[in-house]
C-alpha positions, -999 to 999 in steps of 0.1 A, spaced: -97 -100 -406 -81 -117 -376 -68 -101 -345 -40 -121 -327 -32 -111 -292 -1 -122 -275 5 -126 -240 36 -125 -221 37 -143 -187 65 -138 -160 71 -164 -139 90 -164 -107 105 -194 -95 93 -206 -60 112 -228 -35 100 -245 -5 110 -236 30 107 -255 62 105 -234 96 101 -248 131 79 -221 154 57 -224 182 26 -242 179 5 -218 198 18 -189 175 13 -212 143 -23 -216 152 -29 -179 158 -11 -170 126 -35 -196 107 -65 -178 121 -53 -143 111 -44 -157 75 -80 -170 74 -93 -136 86 -74 -119 59 -85 -145 30 -46 -148 23 -24 -182 25 1 -183 53 28 -188 24 19 -153 13 18 -138 47 54 -151 52 67 -142 15 54 -107 20 67 -101 55 100 -109 41 99 -91 10 94 -60 34 122 -70 57 145 -74 29 134 -39 12 138 -22 47 170 -36 51 184 -23 17 171 9 23 148 12 -2 127 41 -5 88 38 -18 67 67 -32 48 77 2 81 82 20 90 106 -9 57 124 -9 56 128 26 88 148 26 76 171 2 70 207 9 34 222 -1 38 251 -25 28 284 -9 8 296 -38 -12 264 -37 -19 266 -1 -30 302 -3 -53 296 -33 -71 265 -14 -73 290 18 -90 318 -5 -114 291 -20 -124 278 15 -130 314 28 -152 319 -5 -169 285 5 -176 297 39 -189 331 31 -212 318 6 -224 291 33 -230 320 55 -247 338 30 -273 317 16 -273 290 44 -259 258 31 
């Protein structure tokens, strides 16, 4: 019996970009990239992605979660559990 596994690769076309920046800034960014163990191209690409995402008004899951209101029943249950554990801590000294 043979098992065949098919792989699908998604390739994004990359293009070269020439930029001009201050020499001192370039040296600082190179040091930062080395410390973070990432290429300078990856840093710039990541920054540009974030810039475009923010400009397009893109929402991410963290923004959505921060706007959620906690369920009162869950909060009350959590407070009851905390009170129980605090009482046990006082009673048994742990």
